[in-house]
A tleap script that builds the chain and sets N, CA, C and O, in Angstrom:
source leaprc.protein.ff14SB
mol = sequence {
  NGLN VAL GLN LEU VAL GLU SER GLY GLY GLY
  LEU VAL GLN ALA GLY GLY SER LEU ARG LEU
  SER CYS ALA ALA SER GLY ARG THR PHE THR
  THR SER ALA MET GLY TRP PHE ARG GLN ALA
  PRO GLY LYS GLU ARG GLU PHE VAL ALA ALA
  ILE ASN TRP THR GLY GLY THR THR TYR TYR
  ALA ASP SER VAL LYS GLY ARG PHE THR MET
  SER ARG ASP ASN ALA LYS LYS THR VAL TYR
  LEU GLN MET ASN SER LEU LYS PRO GLU ASP
  THR ALA VAL TYR TYR CYS ALA ALA ASP VAL
  HIE SER LEU VAL VAL VAL THR THR LEU TYR
  GLU TYR ASP TYR TRP GLY GLN GLY THR GLN
  VAL THR VAL SER CSER
}
set mol.1.N position { -10.593 11.194 11.797 }
set mol.1.CA position { -9.384 10.709 12.262 }
set mol.1.C position { -9.316 9.221 11.769 }
set mol.1.O position { -10.179 8.381 12.026 }
set mol.2.N position { -8.185 9.000 11.031 }
set mol.2.CA position { -7.886 7.549 10.762 }
set mol.2.C position { -6.336 7.286 11.252 }
set mol.2.O position { -5.342 7.926 10.910 }
set mol.3.N position { -6.396 6.379 11.977 }
set mol.3.CA position { -5.079 5.444 12.190 }
set mol.3.C position { -4.545 4.648 11.462 }
set mol.3.O position { -5.538 4.085 11.003 }
set mol.4.N position { -3.253 3.927 10.770 }
set mol.4.CA position { -3.024 3.140 10.002 }
set mol.4.C position { -1.968 2.545 10.722 }
set mol.4.O position { -1.105 3.126 11.380 }
set mol.5.N position { -2.138 1.115 10.506 }
set mol.5.CA position { -0.776 0.318 11.317 }
set mol.5.C position { -0.861 -0.673 9.776 }
set mol.5.O position { -1.842 -1.072 9.148 }
set mol.6.N position { 0.385 -0.812 9.571 }
set mol.6.CA position { 1.326 -1.569 8.668 }
set mol.6.C position { 1.314 -2.928 9.303 }
set mol.6.O position { 0.908 -3.023 10.461 }
set mol.7.N position { 1.763 -4.090 8.587 }
set mol.7.CA position { 1.864 -5.517 8.967 }
set mol.7.C position { 2.080 -6.053 7.965 }
set mol.7.O position { 1.541 -5.699 6.916 }
set mol.8.N position { 3.210 -7.373 8.076 }
set mol.8.CA position { 3.587 -8.319 7.267 }
set mol.8.C position { 4.799 -8.346 6.196 }
set mol.8.O position { 5.085 -9.220 5.378 }
set mol.9.N position { 5.428 -7.082 6.471 }
set mol.9.CA position { 6.871 -7.103 5.785 }
set mol.9.C position { 7.731 -7.944 6.074 }
set mol.9.O position { 7.511 -8.658 7.053 }
set mol.10.N position { 8.893 -8.107 5.361 }
set mol.10.CA position { 9.776 -9.135 6.254 }
set mol.10.C position { 11.042 -9.375 4.941 }
set mol.10.O position { 11.035 -8.716 3.901 }
set mol.11.N position { 11.808 -10.171 5.184 }
set mol.11.CA position { 13.030 -10.818 4.366 }
set mol.11.C position { 12.663 -11.660 3.332 }
set mol.11.O position { 12.174 -12.695 3.784 }
set mol.12.N position { 12.705 -11.628 2.064 }
set mol.12.CA position { 12.240 -12.559 1.167 }
set mol.12.C position { 13.260 -12.744 0.007 }
set mol.12.O position { 13.919 -11.743 -0.276 }
set mol.13.N position { 13.488 -13.902 -0.720 }
set mol.13.CA position { 14.113 -13.844 -1.466 }
set mol.13.C position { 13.345 -13.716 -2.830 }
set mol.13.O position { 12.126 -13.785 -2.987 }
set mol.14.N position { 14.692 -13.434 -4.158 }
set mol.14.CA position { 13.781 -12.721 -5.215 }
set mol.14.C position { 12.877 -13.756 -5.771 }
set mol.14.O position { 13.168 -14.935 -5.569 }
set mol.15.N position { 11.637 -13.404 -6.558 }
set mol.15.CA position { 10.872 -14.524 -7.042 }
set mol.15.C position { 9.742 -14.972 -5.917 }
set mol.15.O position { 8.731 -15.614 -6.203 }
set mol.16.N position { 10.044 -14.584 -4.772 }
set mol.16.CA position { 8.989 -14.962 -3.631 }
set mol.16.C position { 8.062 -13.839 -3.677 }
set mol.16.O position { 7.993 -12.842 -4.396 }
set mol.17.N position { 7.213 -14.385 -2.484 }
set mol.17.CA position { 5.690 -13.352 -2.072 }
set mol.17.C position { 5.659 -12.953 -1.181 }
set mol.17.O position { 6.127 -13.645 -0.277 }
set mol.18.N position { 5.125 -11.650 -0.839 }
set mol.18.CA position { 4.515 -11.297 0.597 }
set mol.18.C position { 3.578 -10.637 0.569 }
set mol.18.O position { 3.401 -9.913 -0.411 }
set mol.19.N position { 2.412 -10.660 1.908 }
set mol.19.CA position { 1.190 -9.846 1.565 }
set mol.19.C position { 1.281 -8.927 2.752 }
set mol.19.O position { 1.608 -9.363 3.856 }
set mol.20.N position { 0.979 -7.580 2.527 }
set mol.20.CA position { 1.122 -6.665 3.344 }
set mol.20.C position { -0.354 -6.439 3.703 }
set mol.20.O position { -1.323 -6.607 2.962 }
set mol.21.N position { -0.343 -6.019 5.006 }
set mol.21.CA position { -1.830 -5.847 5.588 }
set mol.21.C position { -1.720 -4.281 6.026 }
set mol.21.O position { -0.593 -3.800 6.148 }
set mol.22.N position { -2.876 -3.476 6.264 }
set mol.22.CA position { -2.501 -2.212 6.709 }
set mol.22.C position { -4.449 -2.001 7.733 }
set mol.22.O position { -5.515 -1.844 7.137 }
set mol.23.N position { -4.304 -2.065 9.049 }
set mol.23.CA position { -5.377 -1.859 9.481 }
set mol.23.C position { -5.688 -0.566 10.047 }
set mol.23.O position { -4.908 0.127 10.701 }
set mol.24.N position { -6.913 -0.285 9.741 }
set mol.24.CA position { -7.167 1.278 10.223 }
set mol.24.C position { -8.092 1.392 11.171 }
set mol.24.O position { -8.646 0.397 11.640 }
set mol.25.N position { -8.287 2.278 11.449 }
set mol.25.CA position { -9.245 2.897 12.756 }
set mol.25.C position { -10.118 3.978 12.068 }
set mol.25.O position { -9.725 4.563 11.058 }
set mol.26.N position { -11.035 4.165 12.514 }
set mol.26.CA position { -11.778 5.419 12.083 }
set mol.26.C position { -12.849 5.280 11.204 }
set mol.26.O position { -12.897 4.426 10.319 }
set mol.27.N position { -14.096 6.485 11.543 }
set mol.27.CA position { -15.420 5.684 11.000 }
set mol.27.C position { -15.225 6.116 9.413 }
set mol.27.O position { -16.073 5.771 8.590 }
set mol.28.N position { -14.030 6.910 9.016 }
set mol.28.CA position { -14.175 7.295 7.692 }
set mol.28.C position { -13.293 6.639 6.980 }
set mol.28.O position { -12.758 7.212 6.031 }
set mol.29.N position { -12.999 5.416 7.275 }
set mol.29.CA position { -12.115 4.581 6.453 }
set mol.29.C position { -13.013 4.025 5.006 }
set mol.29.O position { -12.609 4.153 3.850 }
set mol.30.N position { -14.379 3.358 5.450 }
set mol.30.CA position { -14.945 2.813 4.456 }
set mol.30.C position { -15.501 3.620 3.407 }
set mol.30.O position { -16.337 3.293 2.565 }
set mol.31.N position { -14.860 4.831 3.592 }
set mol.31.CA position { -15.283 5.976 2.340 }
set mol.31.C position { -14.234 6.738 1.962 }
set mol.31.O position { -14.519 7.927 1.813 }
set mol.32.N position { -12.691 6.321 1.684 }
set mol.32.CA position { -11.759 6.566 2.153 }
set mol.32.C position { -10.789 6.167 0.687 }
set mol.32.O position { -10.694 4.960 0.463 }
set mol.33.N position { -10.307 6.815 0.018 }
set mol.33.CA position { -9.279 6.050 -1.136 }
set mol.33.C position { -8.278 5.827 -0.213 }
set mol.33.O position { -8.178 6.558 0.772 }
set mol.34.N position { -7.254 4.575 -0.482 }
set mol.34.CA position { -6.506 4.066 0.262 }
set mol.34.C position { -5.229 4.149 -0.897 }
set mol.34.O position { -5.438 4.409 -2.082 }
set mol.35.N position { -3.924 3.888 -0.342 }
set mol.35.CA position { -2.756 3.889 -1.442 }
set mol.35.C position { -1.316 3.272 -0.654 }
set mol.35.O position { -0.893 3.690 0.424 }
set mol.36.N position { -0.807 2.374 -1.334 }
set mol.36.CA position { 0.205 1.957 -0.862 }
set mol.36.C position { 1.784 2.834 -1.590 }
set mol.36.O position { 2.054 3.111 -2.758 }
set mol.37.N position { 2.340 3.001 -0.669 }
set mol.37.CA position { 3.663 3.881 -1.213 }
set mol.37.C position { 4.989 3.216 -0.844 }
set mol.37.O position { 5.068 2.367 0.044 }
set mol.38.N position { 5.770 3.537 -1.389 }
set mol.38.CA position { 7.238 2.972 -0.959 }
set mol.38.C position { 8.647 3.479 -0.931 }
set mol.38.O position { 9.192 3.483 -2.035 }
set mol.39.N position { 9.197 3.810 -0.152 }
set mol.39.CA position { 10.840 4.499 -0.166 }
set mol.39.C position { 11.900 3.802 0.060 }
set mol.39.O position { 12.114 3.436 1.216 }
set mol.40.N position { 12.648 3.519 -0.806 }
set mol.40.CA position { 14.230 2.987 -0.694 }
set mol.40.C position { 14.810 3.918 -0.241 }
set mol.40.O position { 14.313 5.044 -0.269 }
set mol.41.N position { 16.278 3.609 0.408 }
set mol.41.CA position { 16.827 4.549 0.781 }
set mol.41.C position { 17.661 5.460 -0.067 }
set mol.41.O position { 18.239 5.240 -1.132 }
set mol.42.N position { 17.594 6.311 0.516 }
set mol.42.CA position { 18.054 7.855 -0.656 }
set mol.42.C position { 17.373 8.143 -1.319 }
set mol.42.O position { 17.622 9.237 -1.825 }
set mol.43.N position { 15.984 7.391 -1.834 }
set mol.43.CA position { 14.879 7.868 -2.737 }
set mol.43.C position { 13.968 8.784 -2.145 }
set mol.43.O position { 13.901 9.067 -0.949 }
set mol.44.N position { 13.376 9.161 -2.938 }
set mol.44.CA position { 12.026 9.428 -2.688 }
set mol.44.C position { 10.559 9.137 -2.838 }
set mol.44.O position { 10.017 9.092 -3.942 }
set mol.45.N position { 9.980 8.956 -1.797 }
set mol.45.CA position { 8.909 8.127 -1.641 }
set mol.45.C position { 8.002 8.137 -2.861 }
set mol.45.O position { 7.767 9.197 -3.441 }
set mol.46.N position { 7.476 6.955 -3.270 }
set mol.46.CA position { 7.158 6.592 -4.884 }
set mol.46.C position { 5.936 5.920 -4.424 }
set mol.46.O position { 5.871 5.241 -3.399 }
set mol.47.N position { 4.697 6.210 -5.471 }
set mol.47.CA position { 3.579 5.554 -5.272 }
set mol.47.C position { 3.175 4.504 -5.870 }
set mol.47.O position { 2.986 4.681 -7.073 }
set mol.48.N position { 2.954 3.395 -5.459 }
set mol.48.CA position { 2.740 2.144 -5.645 }
set mol.48.C position { 1.405 1.280 -6.316 }
set mol.48.O position { 1.339 0.552 -7.306 }
set mol.49.N position { 0.409 1.694 -5.335 }
set mol.49.CA position { -0.652 1.301 -5.753 }
set mol.49.C position { -1.820 1.955 -5.113 }
set mol.49.O position { -1.641 2.299 -3.944 }
set mol.50.N position { -3.217 2.247 -5.747 }
set mol.50.CA position { -4.196 2.720 -4.964 }
set mol.50.C position { -5.590 1.821 -5.286 }
set mol.50.O position { -5.792 1.015 -6.194 }
set mol.51.N position { -6.462 2.263 -4.207 }
set mol.51.CA position { -7.920 1.526 -4.574 }
set mol.51.C position { -8.859 2.724 -4.324 }
set mol.51.O position { -8.544 3.770 -3.757 }
set mol.52.N position { -10.047 2.405 -4.833 }
set mol.52.CA position { -11.171 3.307 -4.408 }
set mol.52.C position { -11.930 2.911 -3.090 }
set mol.52.O position { -11.540 2.083 -2.267 }
set mol.53.N position { -13.058 3.635 -3.040 }
set mol.53.CA position { -13.597 3.457 -1.809 }
set mol.53.C position { -14.165 2.130 -1.791 }
set mol.53.O position { -13.923 1.459 -0.788 }
set mol.54.N position { -14.728 1.723 -2.518 }
set mol.54.CA position { -15.269 0.375 -2.834 }
set mol.54.C position { -14.752 -0.959 -2.923 }
set mol.54.O position { -15.310 -2.012 -2.614 }
set mol.55.N position { -13.383 -0.727 -3.481 }
set mol.55.CA position { -12.470 -1.711 -4.142 }
set mol.55.C position { -12.388 -1.892 -5.504 }
set mol.55.O position { -11.462 -2.383 -6.149 }
set mol.56.N position { -13.418 -1.461 -5.873 }
set mol.56.CA position { -14.121 -1.555 -7.282 }
set mol.56.C position { -13.086 -1.669 -8.706 }
set mol.56.O position { -13.058 -2.258 -9.786 }
set mol.57.N position { -12.057 -0.412 -7.689 }
set mol.57.CA position { -10.921 -0.074 -8.911 }
set mol.57.C position { -9.904 0.393 -8.207 }
set mol.57.O position { -9.971 1.109 -7.208 }
set mol.58.N position { -8.563 -0.191 -8.959 }
set mol.58.CA position { -7.134 -0.215 -8.606 }
set mol.58.C position { -6.345 0.391 -9.402 }
set mol.58.O position { -6.624 0.315 -10.599 }
set mol.59.N position { -5.271 1.084 -9.038 }
set mol.59.CA position { -4.525 1.238 -10.122 }
set mol.59.C position { -2.960 1.123 -9.411 }
set mol.59.O position { -2.629 1.201 -8.228 }
set mol.60.N position { -2.007 0.866 -10.867 }
set mol.60.CA position { -0.515 0.493 -10.234 }
set mol.60.C position { 0.499 1.361 -10.981 }
set mol.60.O position { 0.269 1.918 -12.054 }
set mol.61.N position { 1.732 1.420 -10.248 }
set mol.61.CA position { 2.682 2.127 -10.861 }
set mol.61.C position { 3.099 1.049 -11.993 }
set mol.61.O position { 2.712 -0.115 -11.893 }
set mol.62.N position { 3.879 1.469 -13.041 }
set mol.62.CA position { 4.209 0.334 -14.184 }
set mol.62.C position { 5.445 -0.728 -13.475 }
set mol.62.O position { 5.604 -1.904 -13.802 }
set mol.63.N position { 6.053 -0.166 -12.690 }
set mol.63.CA position { 6.796 -1.015 -11.988 }
set mol.63.C position { 6.605 -2.412 -11.479 }
set mol.63.O position { 7.303 -3.424 -11.554 }
set mol.64.N position { 5.126 -2.078 -10.791 }
set mol.64.CA position { 4.358 -3.363 -9.983 }
set mol.64.C position { 3.533 -3.882 -10.651 }
set mol.64.O position { 3.073 -4.931 -10.201 }
set mol.65.N position { 3.006 -3.377 -11.981 }
set mol.65.CA position { 1.845 -3.519 -12.559 }
set mol.65.C position { 2.097 -5.269 -13.152 }
set mol.65.O position { 3.006 -5.663 -13.882 }
set mol.66.N position { 1.062 -6.008 -12.604 }
set mol.66.CA position { 1.112 -7.686 -13.222 }
set mol.66.C position { 1.926 -8.384 -11.749 }
set mol.66.O position { 1.979 -9.611 -11.665 }
set mol.67.N position { 2.322 -7.818 -11.022 }
set mol.67.CA position { 3.075 -8.399 -10.066 }
set mol.67.C position { 2.382 -8.435 -8.599 }
set mol.67.O position { 2.362 -9.443 -7.892 }
set mol.68.N position { 1.712 -6.946 -8.185 }
set mol.68.CA position { 1.293 -6.398 -7.231 }
set mol.68.C position { -0.364 -6.591 -7.443 }
set mol.68.O position { -0.911 -6.467 -8.539 }
set mol.69.N position { -1.056 -6.914 -6.198 }
set mol.69.CA position { -2.788 -6.673 -6.473 }
set mol.69.C position { -2.869 -6.066 -4.821 }
set mol.69.O position { -2.282 -6.468 -3.816 }
set mol.70.N position { -3.881 -4.895 -5.010 }
set mol.70.CA position { -4.115 -4.305 -4.017 }
set mol.70.C position { -5.507 -4.423 -3.910 }
set mol.70.O position { -6.268 -4.148 -4.837 }
set mol.71.N position { -5.902 -4.865 -2.696 }
set mol.71.CA position { -7.420 -5.420 -2.441 }
set mol.71.C position { -7.964 -4.589 -0.885 }
set mol.71.O position { -7.051 -4.124 -0.203 }
set mol.72.N position { -9.348 -4.429 -0.382 }
set mol.72.CA position { -9.475 -3.952 0.644 }
set mol.72.C position { -10.731 -4.893 1.136 }
set mol.72.O position { -11.258 -5.763 0.443 }
set mol.73.N position { -11.188 -4.445 2.802 }
set mol.73.CA position { -12.067 -5.620 3.115 }
set mol.73.C position { -12.726 -4.407 3.852 }
set mol.73.O position { -12.090 -4.037 4.839 }
set mol.74.N position { -13.727 -3.802 3.609 }
set mol.74.CA position { -14.098 -2.579 4.783 }
set mol.74.C position { -14.871 -3.209 5.720 }
set mol.74.O position { -15.196 -2.478 6.655 }
set mol.75.N position { -15.256 -4.301 5.762 }
set mol.75.CA position { -15.903 -4.735 7.149 }
set mol.75.C position { -14.487 -4.934 8.199 }
set mol.75.O position { -14.688 -4.763 9.401 }
set mol.76.N position { -13.455 -5.195 7.863 }
set mol.76.CA position { -12.436 -5.514 8.534 }
set mol.76.C position { -11.619 -4.089 8.664 }
set mol.76.O position { -10.748 -3.803 9.485 }
set mol.77.N position { -12.085 -3.400 7.756 }
set mol.77.CA position { -11.019 -1.791 7.629 }
set mol.77.C position { -9.557 -2.118 7.650 }
set mol.77.O position { -8.758 -1.789 8.527 }
set mol.78.N position { -9.313 -2.821 6.548 }
set mol.78.CA position { -8.015 -3.356 6.050 }
set mol.78.C position { -8.032 -3.150 4.531 }
set mol.78.O position { -9.069 -3.285 3.881 }
set mol.79.N position { -6.745 -2.789 3.931 }
set mol.79.CA position { -6.228 -3.112 3.081 }
set mol.79.C position { -5.128 -3.729 3.136 }
set mol.79.O position { -4.360 -3.696 4.097 }
set mol.80.N position { -4.881 -4.656 1.577 }
set mol.80.CA position { -4.014 -5.352 1.331 }
set mol.80.C position { -3.116 -5.343 0.258 }
set mol.80.O position { -3.664 -5.105 -0.818 }
set mol.81.N position { -1.742 -5.553 0.208 }
set mol.81.CA position { -0.777 -5.706 -0.972 }
set mol.81.C position { -0.240 -6.731 -1.256 }
set mol.81.O position { 0.875 -6.927 -0.772 }
set mol.82.N position { -0.813 -7.705 -2.102 }
set mol.82.CA position { -0.064 -8.906 -2.482 }
set mol.82.C position { 0.877 -8.824 -3.269 }
set mol.82.O position { 0.676 -8.322 -4.374 }
set mol.83.N position { 2.099 -9.276 -2.922 }
set mol.83.CA position { 3.258 -8.653 -3.789 }
set mol.83.C position { 3.969 -10.173 -4.180 }
set mol.83.O position { 4.562 -10.843 -3.335 }
set mol.84.N position { 3.779 -10.649 -5.795 }
set mol.84.CA position { 4.347 -11.699 -6.186 }
set mol.84.C position { 5.409 -11.282 -6.787 }
set mol.84.O position { 5.529 -10.057 -6.764 }
set mol.85.N position { 6.450 -12.015 -7.465 }
set mol.85.CA position { 7.678 -12.368 -8.238 }
set mol.85.C position { 8.431 -11.232 -7.709 }
set mol.85.O position { 8.838 -10.391 -8.511 }
set mol.86.N position { 8.658 -11.107 -6.517 }
set mol.86.CA position { 9.232 -9.906 -5.841 }
set mol.86.C position { 10.908 -9.589 -6.662 }
set mol.86.O position { 11.481 -10.503 -7.255 }
set mol.87.N position { 11.434 -8.347 -6.573 }
set mol.87.CA position { 12.854 -8.442 -7.174 }
set mol.87.C position { 13.703 -7.633 -6.210 }
set mol.87.O position { 13.180 -6.670 -5.649 }
set mol.88.N position { 14.686 -7.876 -6.025 }
set mol.88.CA position { 15.800 -6.593 -5.014 }
set mol.88.C position { 15.089 -5.402 -5.011 }
set mol.88.O position { 14.745 -4.842 -3.970 }
set mol.89.N position { 14.748 -4.803 -6.627 }
set mol.89.CA position { 14.502 -3.119 -6.474 }
set mol.89.C position { 13.327 -2.999 -6.068 }
set mol.89.O position { 12.844 -1.868 -6.131 }
set mol.90.N position { 12.380 -4.260 -5.452 }
set mol.90.CA position { 11.266 -3.409 -4.439 }
set mol.90.C position { 11.660 -3.405 -3.274 }
set mol.90.O position { 10.809 -3.157 -2.420 }
set mol.91.N position { 12.726 -3.611 -2.939 }
set mol.91.CA position { 13.373 -3.163 -1.306 }
set mol.91.C position { 13.194 -1.737 -0.677 }
set mol.91.O position { 13.908 -0.769 -0.942 }
set mol.92.N position { 12.190 -1.748 0.151 }
set mol.92.CA position { 11.945 -0.530 0.569 }
set mol.92.C position { 10.733 -0.621 1.809 }
set mol.92.O position { 10.282 -1.690 2.222 }
set mol.93.N position { 10.358 0.599 2.253 }
set mol.93.CA position { 9.611 0.540 3.390 }
set mol.93.C position { 8.613 1.172 2.619 }
set mol.93.O position { 8.572 2.016 1.723 }
set mol.94.N position { 7.894 0.545 3.207 }
set mol.94.CA position { 6.383 0.641 2.386 }
set mol.94.C position { 5.451 0.908 3.369 }
set mol.94.O position { 5.600 0.515 4.526 }
set mol.95.N position { 3.935 1.927 2.768 }
set mol.95.CA position { 3.355 2.709 3.963 }
set mol.95.C position { 1.986 2.691 2.924 }
set mol.95.O position { 1.792 2.610 1.711 }
set mol.96.N position { 1.080 2.829 4.296 }
set mol.96.CA position { -0.219 3.131 3.374 }
set mol.96.C position { -0.699 4.117 3.736 }
set mol.96.O position { -0.425 4.668 4.802 }
set mol.97.N position { -1.522 4.520 2.886 }
set mol.97.CA position { -2.061 5.984 3.195 }
set mol.97.C position { -3.577 5.957 3.231 }
set mol.97.O position { -4.193 4.962 2.847 }
set mol.98.N position { -4.350 7.348 3.816 }
set mol.98.CA position { -5.767 7.213 3.311 }
set mol.98.C position { -5.978 8.940 2.892 }
set mol.98.O position { -5.283 9.847 3.350 }
set mol.99.N position { -6.898 9.072 2.100 }
set mol.99.CA position { -7.289 9.803 1.578 }
set mol.99.C position { -8.717 9.967 1.756 }
set mol.99.O position { -9.522 9.533 0.932 }
set mol.100.N position { -9.147 10.758 3.113 }
set mol.100.CA position { -10.818 11.052 3.627 }
set mol.100.C position { -11.406 11.729 2.654 }
set mol.100.O position { -12.634 11.755 2.573 }
set mol.101.N position { -10.645 12.342 1.820 }
set mol.101.CA position { -11.805 13.510 1.049 }
set mol.101.C position { -11.946 12.769 -0.227 }
set mol.101.O position { -12.304 13.486 -1.161 }
set mol.102.N position { -11.754 11.502 -0.512 }
set mol.102.CA position { -11.904 11.048 -1.889 }
set mol.102.C position { -12.417 9.914 -2.194 }
set mol.102.O position { -11.644 9.058 -1.764 }
set mol.103.N position { -13.387 9.385 -2.753 }
set mol.103.CA position { -13.943 8.102 -2.972 }
set mol.103.C position { -13.392 7.329 -3.996 }
set mol.103.O position { -13.648 6.125 -3.988 }
set mol.104.N position { -12.367 8.000 -5.274 }
set mol.104.CA position { -11.903 7.596 -6.250 }
set mol.104.C position { -10.544 7.612 -6.036 }
set mol.104.O position { -10.024 8.339 -5.189 }
set mol.105.N position { -9.836 6.738 -6.864 }
set mol.105.CA position { -8.139 6.261 -7.379 }
set mol.105.C position { -7.556 7.212 -6.956 }
set mol.105.O position { -7.667 7.899 -7.971 }
set mol.106.N position { -6.964 7.889 -6.214 }
set mol.106.CA position { -5.529 8.821 -5.860 }
set mol.106.C position { -4.188 8.250 -5.698 }
set mol.106.O position { -3.783 7.468 -4.837 }
set mol.107.N position { -3.590 8.774 -6.666 }
set mol.107.CA position { -2.045 8.288 -7.178 }
set mol.107.C position { -0.988 9.181 -6.320 }
set mol.107.O position { 0.073 8.751 -5.868 }
set mol.108.N position { -1.532 10.637 -6.172 }
set mol.108.CA position { -0.678 11.533 -6.238 }
set mol.108.C position { -0.236 11.828 -4.275 }
set mol.108.O position { -1.114 12.068 -3.446 }
set mol.109.N position { 0.759 11.759 -4.048 }
set mol.109.CA position { 1.271 11.400 -2.297 }
set mol.109.C position { 0.851 12.466 -1.607 }
set mol.109.O position { 0.430 12.397 -0.453 }
set mol.110.N position { 0.964 13.749 -2.430 }
set mol.110.CA position { 0.543 14.812 -1.213 }
set mol.110.C position { -1.019 14.954 -0.560 }
set mol.110.O position { -1.363 15.462 0.508 }
set mol.111.N position { -1.903 14.246 -1.723 }
set mol.111.CA position { -3.400 14.485 -1.389 }
set mol.111.C position { -3.694 13.697 -0.686 }
set mol.111.O position { -4.914 13.660 -0.528 }
set mol.112.N position { -2.734 12.436 0.293 }
set mol.112.CA position { -3.131 11.945 1.278 }
set mol.112.C position { -3.216 12.540 2.251 }
set mol.112.O position { -2.512 13.524 2.475 }
set mol.113.N position { -4.286 11.987 3.237 }
set mol.113.CA position { -4.253 12.590 4.778 }
set mol.113.C position { -3.435 12.382 5.830 }
set mol.113.O position { -2.787 13.153 6.538 }
set mol.114.N position { -3.638 10.662 5.808 }
set mol.114.CA position { -3.003 9.839 6.853 }
set mol.114.C position { -2.009 8.925 6.563 }
set mol.114.O position { -2.246 8.271 5.547 }
set mol.115.N position { -1.115 8.704 7.048 }
set mol.115.CA position { 0.087 7.552 6.821 }
set mol.115.C position { 0.185 7.058 7.875 }
set mol.115.O position { 0.117 7.675 8.939 }
set mol.116.N position { 0.440 5.337 7.690 }
set mol.116.CA position { 0.936 4.749 8.436 }
set mol.116.C position { 2.452 4.721 8.821 }
set mol.116.O position { 3.079 5.608 8.243 }
set mol.117.N position { 3.431 3.694 9.899 }
set mol.117.CA position { 4.225 3.966 10.175 }
set mol.117.C position { 5.519 3.315 9.401 }
set mol.117.O position { 6.708 3.507 9.656 }
set mol.118.N position { 4.845 2.350 8.211 }
set mol.118.CA position { 5.739 1.796 7.210 }
set mol.118.C position { 6.110 0.721 7.653 }
set mol.118.O position { 6.123 0.678 8.884 }
set mol.119.N position { 6.561 -0.587 6.900 }
set mol.119.CA position { 7.009 -1.841 7.268 }
set mol.119.C position { 8.082 -1.839 6.323 }
set mol.119.O position { 7.953 -1.238 5.256 }
set mol.120.N position { 9.151 -2.469 6.622 }
set mol.120.CA position { 10.035 -2.748 5.797 }
set mol.120.C position { 9.903 -4.054 4.696 }
set mol.120.O position { 9.198 -4.973 5.113 }
set mol.121.N position { 10.432 -4.215 3.493 }
set mol.121.CA position { 10.442 -5.176 2.948 }
set mol.121.C position { 11.782 -4.929 2.207 }
set mol.121.O position { 12.235 -3.846 1.838 }
set mol.122.N position { 12.385 -6.318 2.051 }
set mol.122.CA position { 13.447 -6.538 1.805 }
set mol.122.C position { 13.719 -7.712 1.015 }
set mol.122.O position { 13.600 -8.811 1.557 }
set mol.123.N position { 14.162 -7.608 -0.511 }
set mol.123.CA position { 14.383 -8.798 -1.369 }
set mol.123.C position { 15.580 -8.996 -1.529 }
set mol.123.O position { 16.321 -8.058 -1.823 }
set mol.124.N position { 16.097 -10.416 -1.352 }
set mol.124.CA position { 17.509 -10.699 -1.527 }
set mol.124.C position { 17.448 -11.347 -2.633 }
set mol.124.O position { 16.484 -12.048 -2.942 }
set mol.125.N position { 18.593 -11.160 -3.426 }
set mol.125.CA position { 19.168 -11.547 -5.056 }
set mol.125.C position { 19.681 -12.887 -4.699 }
set mol.125.O position { 20.209 -13.594 -5.556 }
savepdb mol mol.pdb
quit
């Protein structure tokens, strides 16, 4: 089993940066694909970024490509989402997720097995 705890959200002006962290517990973290998703008020949860088990492969939604960077530190059992050039439309609750059955990048929401509680990111204009 994997437990996930996100942190690092907050209020930032447009053009600013934030770094989200997701700390994991459980032995399967190092062999799990990880992802970040977000959900804005009144909208469905959407894919943001994903990373494979080694951290060597990443994949991003078109809306964040070139601005967000996902990484992982398996020794610390933590994944990160560096968010630069933030826009008001990035405002959402951000969730990290673990797919313990996959080593490769996973972009589909329903394939993930474990979810964190989410952290709020608000970007003001």
